[in-house]
Residue frames relative to the residue before (quaternion, step in Angstrom):
aa qw qx qy qz dx dy dz
L 1.0000 0.0000 0.0000 0.0000 0.00 0.00 0.00
T 0.6246 0.5567 -0.3400 0.4293 3.55 1.07 -0.65
A 0.6273 0.5167 -0.3356 0.4764 3.56 1.18 -0.51
V 0.6168 0.5529 -0.3482 0.4387 3.60 1.04 -0.65
V 0.7399 0.3792 -0.2296 0.5060 3.63 0.92 -0.78
G 0.5966 -0.6410 0.3463 0.3366 3.58 1.24 0.20
L 0.4484 0.6834 -0.4624 0.3438 3.57 1.18 0.34
E 0.7890 0.1295 -0.0607 0.5975 3.57 1.17 -0.67
L 0.5244 -0.6071 0.4657 0.3735 3.61 -1.11 0.24
Q 0.6199 -0.5238 0.4248 0.4011 3.56 -1.29 0.44
P 0.5997 -0.5515 0.4369 0.3812 3.51 -1.25 0.44
Q 0.3148 -0.7866 0.5118 0.1422 3.46 -1.00 0.88
R 0.4867 -0.6166 0.5266 0.3250 3.55 -1.28 0.52
A 0.6304 -0.5414 0.3971 0.3895 3.54 -1.12 0.57
G 0.8128 0.1812 -0.1667 0.5279 3.62 -0.69 1.02
A 0.5823 0.5805 -0.3956 0.4093 3.66 1.09 -0.11
S 0.3356 -0.7576 0.5271 0.1885 3.58 -1.00 0.73
E 0.6949 0.4076 -0.2301 0.5460 3.59 1.34 -0.34
P 0.5957 -0.5245 0.4307 0.4295 3.57 -1.19 0.29
V 0.7161 -0.4585 0.3089 0.4261 3.57 -1.35 0.36
A 0.6973 0.4847 -0.2844 0.4449 3.58 0.89 -0.79
G 0.5177 -0.6799 0.3849 0.3485 3.52 1.34 -0.19
L 0.7405 0.3071 -0.1975 0.5642 3.61 1.40 -0.08
P 0.5155 -0.6104 0.4848 0.3560 3.56 -0.97 0.65
I 0.5529 -0.6127 0.4408 0.3531 3.57 -0.99 0.82
Q 0.6185 0.5751 -0.3525 0.4030 3.70 0.84 -0.82
A 0.6410 0.5317 -0.3214 0.4507 3.52 0.95 -0.91
M 0.6548 0.4920 -0.2956 0.4917 3.62 0.99 -0.82
A 0.6561 0.5311 -0.3205 0.4298 3.62 0.85 -0.86
D 0.6977 0.4731 -0.2737 0.4632 3.60 1.00 -0.90
N 0.7817 0.2495 -0.1290 0.5569 3.56 1.05 -0.63
V 0.1262 -0.8287 0.5441 0.0352 3.53 0.23 1.33
P 0.4391 -0.6891 0.5037 0.2804 3.63 -0.79 1.04
E 0.0194 -0.8149 0.5779 -0.0393 3.50 -1.03 0.87
A 0.1895 -0.7158 0.6516 0.1648 3.54 -1.31 0.44
L 0.0828 -0.8276 0.5551 -0.0059 3.54 -0.60 1.19
L 0.2335 -0.7383 0.6180 0.1356 3.54 -1.10 0.71
I 0.0194 -0.8355 0.5459 -0.0602 3.56 -0.47 1.26
A 0.1556 -0.7895 0.5899 0.0674 3.61 -0.70 1.09
D 0.4802 -0.7151 0.4457 0.2438 3.50 -1.02 0.96
R 0.7717 0.1157 -0.1133 0.6150 3.54 1.35 -0.01
T 0.3282 -0.7636 0.5188 0.2004 3.58 -1.20 0.50
A 0.7493 0.2623 -0.2073 0.5717 3.63 1.21 0.07
L 0.0969 -0.8088 0.5800 -0.0048 3.53 -1.10 0.86
K 0.1578 -0.7326 0.6435 0.1561 3.56 -1.25 0.45
A 0.6846 -0.4593 0.3274 0.4618 3.57 -1.17 0.36
G 0.7996 0.2741 -0.2444 0.4751 3.58 -1.06 0.94
E 0.6269 0.5337 -0.3587 0.4399 3.58 1.15 -0.23
T 0.3478 -0.7548 0.5162 0.2069 3.59 -1.15 0.61
V 0.1917 -0.7238 0.6512 0.1235 3.53 -1.40 0.40
R 0.1898 -0.7806 0.5862 0.1048 3.51 -0.94 0.89
L 0.1732 -0.7885 0.5866 0.0643 3.63 -0.77 1.00
Q 0.1044 -0.7513 0.6447 0.0947 3.51 -1.17 0.59
V 0.2255 -0.7223 0.6341 0.1594 3.44 -1.18 0.73
L 0.0898 -0.8378 0.5372 -0.0365 3.56 -0.37 1.32
L 0.1501 -0.7626 0.6219 0.0957 3.58 -0.85 1.00
T 0.0300 -0.8210 0.5696 -0.0260 3.56 -0.82 0.97
N 0.8625 0.1593 -0.1388 0.4599 3.59 -1.22 0.58
L 0.1903 0.7584 -0.5950 0.1857 3.53 0.89 0.89
P 0.4926 -0.6942 0.4302 0.3005 3.58 -0.90 0.83
A 0.7884 -0.0049 -0.0205 0.6148 3.65 1.21 -0.28
A 0.6698 -0.4868 0.3838 0.4088 3.52 -1.32 0.30
V 0.2996 -0.7808 0.5265 0.1525 3.63 -0.96 0.81
L 0.4252 -0.6552 0.5583 0.2796 3.50 -1.45 0.18
G 0.8091 -0.0402 0.0631 0.5829 3.55 1.21 -0.51
S 0.0633 -0.7860 0.6137 0.0394 3.46 -1.37 0.27
S 0.0671 -0.7940 0.6031 0.0357 3.57 -1.16 0.48
F 0.0277 0.7704 -0.6368 -0.0085 3.57 -1.30 0.36
V 0.2557 -0.6766 0.6599 0.2034 3.52 -1.49 0.14
L 0.0886 -0.7600 0.6422 0.0468 3.56 -1.04 0.88
E 0.1968 -0.7474 0.6281 0.0902 3.53 -1.02 1.04
Y 0.0780 0.8037 -0.5871 0.0563 3.64 -0.86 0.84
P 0.5962 -0.5981 0.4047 0.3508 3.60 -1.17 0.50
A 0.2180 -0.8195 0.5165 0.1188 3.58 -0.05 1.23
E 0.6001 0.5435 -0.3782 0.4488 3.66 1.13 -0.39
A 0.7756 0.3414 -0.2008 0.4916 3.64 1.05 -0.50
L 0.7888 0.2529 -0.1312 0.5446 3.57 1.23 -0.24
V 0.2161 -0.7378 0.6266 0.1282 3.57 -1.21 0.71
L 0.4255 -0.6885 0.5415 0.2274 3.54 -0.92 0.98
D 0.1494 -0.8258 0.5399 0.0651 3.63 -0.47 1.14
A 0.8070 -0.0751 0.0934 0.5782 3.55 0.91 -0.90
R 0.0357 -0.7632 0.6452 -0.0080 3.51 -1.29 0.64
T 0.0486 0.7881 -0.6091 0.0743 3.56 -0.93 0.96
A 0.5103 -0.5657 0.5349 0.3653 3.53 -1.29 0.42
G 0.4706 -0.6941 0.4956 0.2261 3.50 -1.12 0.83
E 0.7512 -0.4290 0.2997 0.4023 3.52 -1.40 -0.02
L 0.5537 0.6235 -0.3618 0.4169 3.52 1.27 -0.52
V 0.6860 0.4683 -0.2724 0.4856 3.61 1.10 -0.78
P 0.3934 -0.7470 0.4866 0.2245 3.62 -0.61 1.07
E 0.6313 -0.5105 0.4433 0.3798 3.53 -1.31 0.47
G 0.7903 0.3066 -0.2175 0.4839 3.64 -0.90 0.84
T 0.5182 0.6149 -0.4384 0.4015 3.59 1.29 0.05
L 0.4682 -0.6417 0.5361 0.2856 3.55 -1.08 0.80
A 0.0239 0.7720 -0.6338 0.0424 3.58 -0.70 1.18
V 0.0938 -0.8034 0.5881 -0.0024 3.48 -1.01 0.98
W 0.1370 -0.7834 0.6038 0.0532 3.50 -0.93 1.00
N 0.0644 -0.7623 0.6413 0.0591 3.57 -1.06 0.63
D 0.1044 0.7960 -0.5881 0.0983 3.57 -0.48 1.21
A 0.2487 0.8204 -0.4822 0.1803 3.52 1.17 0.68
T 0.7011 0.3790 -0.2371 0.5555 3.59 1.16 -0.48
A 0.4569 -0.6777 0.5092 0.2697 3.61 -0.76 1.06
G 0.8143 0.2361 -0.2030 0.4899 3.56 -0.96 0.89
R 0.7421 0.3154 -0.1995 0.5568 3.66 1.22 0.02
L 0.0109 0.7849 -0.6172 0.0541 3.59 -0.76 1.09
S 0.1144 -0.7638 0.6344 0.0343 3.50 -0.93 1.04
F 0.1065 -0.7759 0.6216 -0.0162 3.50 -1.21 0.86
A 0.0786 0.7693 -0.6329 0.0376 3.57 -1.04 0.82
A 0.0275 -0.7860 0.6174 -0.0146 3.54 -1.03 0.78
S 0.0652 0.8082 -0.5780 0.0916 3.59 -0.90 1.00
S 0.0184 -0.7880 0.6154 0.0039 3.51 -1.12 0.67
A 0.5806 -0.5962 0.4231 0.3585 3.55 -1.28 0.32
G 0.7572 0.3155 -0.1951 0.5376 3.53 1.16 -0.48
V 0.5873 -0.5847 0.4072 0.3838 3.58 -1.22 0.41
W 0.4915 -0.6336 0.5116 0.3086 3.46 -1.29 0.62
S 0.5762 -0.6721 0.3605 0.2937 3.53 -1.10 0.72
A 0.7690 0.3178 -0.1652 0.5296 3.60 1.16 -0.42
T 0.3281 -0.7227 0.5733 0.2035 3.57 -1.29 0.41
N 0.7104 0.2910 -0.2245 0.6002 3.60 1.29 0.14
G 0.5017 0.6785 -0.4712 0.2569 3.51 -1.04 0.68
I 0.6563 -0.5160 0.3868 0.3917 3.49 -1.37 0.08
L 0.2976 -0.7778 0.5347 0.1433 3.57 -0.70 1.15
A 0.7978 -0.0685 0.0955 0.5914 3.52 1.01 -0.88
Q 0.1591 -0.7573 0.6241 0.1078 3.57 -1.26 0.49
L 0.0757 -0.8074 0.5841 -0.0336 3.54 -0.90 0.98
T 0.1190 -0.7929 0.5938 0.0672 3.63 -0.99 0.76
F 0.0982 -0.7946 0.5991 -0.0063 3.50 -0.92 1.01
T 0.2098 -0.7352 0.6254 0.1562 3.58 -1.19 0.56
A 0.4291 -0.6909 0.5137 0.2731 3.56 -1.09 0.84
T 0.3756 -0.7495 0.4980 0.2218 3.56 -0.82 0.91
G 0.4843 -0.6432 0.4654 0.3676 3.61 1.01 -0.66
A 0.5765 0.5774 -0.3623 0.4505 3.52 1.32 -0.06
F 0.1693 0.8426 -0.4963 0.1224 3.55 0.80 0.99
G 0.2890 -0.7627 0.5257 0.2417 3.62 1.12 -0.53
D 0.7597 -0.3324 0.2646 0.4923 3.50 -1.04 -0.76
Q 0.5641 0.6248 -0.3759 0.3874 3.57 1.17 -0.29
S 0.1926 -0.8129 0.5363 0.1206 3.60 -0.63 1.03
Q 0.7886 0.2081 -0.1829 0.5490 3.64 1.20 -0.04
W 0.1247 -0.7826 0.6091 0.0307 3.49 -1.04 0.78
A 0.3149 -0.7685 0.5387 0.1419 3.55 -1.12 0.80
F 0.2232 -0.6609 0.6970 0.1659 3.47 -1.35 0.63
T 0.0639 -0.8046 0.5899 0.0215 3.53 -0.96 0.87
L 0.1826 -0.7618 0.6183 0.0638 3.53 -0.81 1.14
H 0.1679 0.7807 -0.5855 0.1395 3.53 -0.85 1.04
S 0.7646 0.3311 -0.2841 0.4745 3.50 -1.43 0.17
V 0.2728 0.7642 -0.5288 0.2490 3.64 0.97 0.88
E 0.0752 0.8011 -0.5902 0.0653 3.55 -0.74 1.05
C 0.1233 -0.7444 0.6500 0.0899 3.60 -1.21 0.56
S 0.2045 -0.7597 0.6104 0.0921 3.52 -1.18 0.81
F 0.2455 -0.7808 0.5625 0.1171 3.57 -0.80 1.05
N 0.8179 0.1969 -0.0972 0.5317 3.64 1.14 -0.42
G 0.6071 -0.5857 0.3374 0.4177 3.52 1.33 0.12
Y 0.7507 0.3634 -0.1880 0.5187 3.60 1.21 -0.36
E 0.7602 0.2878 -0.1594 0.5602 3.64 0.88 -0.95
N 0.1908 -0.8017 0.5631 0.0619 3.55 -0.85 0.99
L 0.2568 -0.7193 0.6231 0.1688 3.52 -1.15 0.71
S 0.2345 -0.7825 0.5654 0.1141 3.56 -0.69 1.11
L 0.1996 -0.7965 0.5635 0.0913 3.57 -0.71 1.08
P 0.5541 -0.6000 0.4454 0.3668 3.61 -1.12 0.52
G 0.5162 -0.6682 0.4370 0.3098 3.57 -1.00 0.68
S 0.2591 -0.7342 0.6082 0.1549 3.53 -1.32 -0.01
A 0.1352 -0.7836 0.6012 0.0793 3.51 -1.29 0.33
A 0.0947 -0.7618 0.6371 0.0688 3.55 -1.25 0.57
T 0.2071 -0.7883 0.5704 0.1019 3.57 -0.97 0.82
V 0.0927 -0.7785 0.6194 0.0407 3.58 -0.89 0.86
A 0.3190 -0.7271 0.5857 0.1628 3.60 -0.98 1.01
F 0.1960 -0.7750 0.5911 0.1075 3.47 -1.08 0.83
D 0.2581 -0.7467 0.5947 0.1486 3.61 -0.94 0.88
N 0.0006 -0.8167 0.5750 -0.0485 3.59 -0.25 1.26
E 0.6221 0.5478 -0.3611 0.4272 3.59 1.09 0.28
A 0.5094 -0.6317 0.4877 0.3219 3.54 -1.14 0.62
P 0.5997 -0.5402 0.3949 0.4388 3.57 -1.01 0.43
R 0.2334 -0.7685 0.5871 0.1016 3.55 -0.98 0.98
I 0.2683 -0.7048 0.6186 0.2205 3.51 -1.29 0.40
S 0.5598 -0.6286 0.4349 0.3199 3.52 -1.06 0.64
A 0.6597 -0.5158 0.3512 0.4188 3.59 -1.22 0.35
I 0.6304 0.5338 -0.3353 0.4530 3.54 1.01 -0.76
E 0.6380 0.5227 -0.3017 0.4782 3.57 0.96 -0.88
A 0.6428 0.5241 -0.3057 0.4677 3.62 0.99 -0.86
Q 0.6646 0.4838 -0.3131 0.4756 3.59 0.94 -0.85
Q 0.6210 0.5379 -0.3385 0.4588 3.62 0.98 -0.78
V 0.6557 0.5150 -0.3085 0.4579 3.55 0.89 -0.88
F 0.6408 0.5321 -0.2973 0.4668 3.59 1.05 -0.97
I 0.6698 0.4958 -0.2838 0.4744 3.58 0.88 -1.03
H 0.6534 0.5164 -0.3274 0.4463 3.64 0.91 -0.78
R 0.6573 0.4895 -0.2935 0.4921 3.56 1.04 -0.81
L 0.6994 0.4835 -0.2735 0.4497 3.57 0.90 -0.77
L 0.8323 0.2210 -0.0868 0.5009 3.57 0.81 -0.95
G 0.4639 -0.6327 0.4652 0.4101 3.55 1.23 -0.30
P 0.7238 -0.4296 0.2919 0.4543 3.59 -1.38 0.17
L 0.3293 -0.7341 0.5664 0.1785 3.49 -1.06 0.81
S 0.0709 -0.7931 0.6040 0.0337 3.54 -0.99 0.76
F 0.2460 -0.7916 0.5534 0.0812 3.50 -0.95 0.98
């Protein structure tokens, strides 16, 4: 237990100079692995697009594969494009499942380890439909994120969320501006 919380190093194999996992525990404690969901904008109007990136950071070692599930508001957004990110090497098997509206699953796996431990796992582009209703904000939720370092054991990462605000109202003028317009129409331009 003391090794798990970083007070001691992991048990070592005979003749090995590194812990069993191959990384000092302190290095892992300082750099917590994360899956982040990043949106390129925080506000949308009908017809505008938002690009999301699923970013993996501080992985303790190179992976062979990764997967995630993204929940999004299907009534307000249409999925336009989805691609594996720069973290996923050329020739890696990447599978998308978007059969259920509002839910997108992704998995990528290869026979060899990926070259980086930080990077963009996937990129997604959505277009706002304009069917926002009375709701002014919608959430994207990233969950069930897993990485595999050997093809058998998976590291589960905490999920992430991003919120996008929708502007479904026509531009409004203030009460003072409305009064000025009314007076101008009634009396004509005023001069002082």
